[in-house]
N, C-alpha and C positions, 0 to 999 in steps of 0.2 A: 414551522419556523426552522430555518437552517442554522446549525451551529458549525462555525468554522473550526477545523481541527488543524493545529499547528503542524508544520513539517516535522516528520520523525515521530509523531505521536500516534497512538492507537487507542481506541476505546477498549477498556477491559470489560469483557462481556459479563464477568461475574460480579463486578462492583459498579458498573456503569460510570466509570471514570476514565480519563485519558492516561495512557502510560507514556512515559518518556522513552527516548532511545535506549537508555541503559536498562530500564525495566523490561522493555520489549525484548532486548537481547537475552536477559536472564530468563524470561518466560519461554523463549524459543529453546534455549539450552535445557531448561527444565523439562519441556515437552519431549526433548530428544534424550532424556535421561542422562544428561551429562556427556553424551557422545558428540565430541567436537565435529567430527566428520559429518554426522547426521545434521547437526545444527547449521553447518556451512551449506550443505545441500538444501536444507529448508529455506535458508535465506536466498540462495540462488533461484529456487522455484518461486519464492515470493517476488523477487526482483523481476523475473521473467514475466510473471503474470501482470505485474504493475506496468511493465514496459508495453505489453500487448494491449492493455486497457488504455494507456496513454495514446498509443498509435491509433486505436479505434476511435477514441474521442477526437483526436486531431483530424482524422480523415472525415469524420462526421461533421465537425465544425467547419472544415474547409468546404465540404459539399454544401452545407447550408449557406455559407457565405457566397459561394458561386451562384446558387439558385436566386439569391437576393440581388445579385449584380454587383457585390462588393469585390474589390480587388485586394 
């Protein structure tokens, strides 16, 4: 069964619950021991990884659609 995750939310691995954007930001800052520069770099890396994943999924979806003959 698939559970939809709202935009900006993330599942907290320790409590098995969704985190909102503010909680996620605080978790990233805590992981970076309060270092704002490290937190920003972590967010840039996360964003980059998500963009690459989205691009891969988009290409895969377009390829599947073209194989089925959809335009």
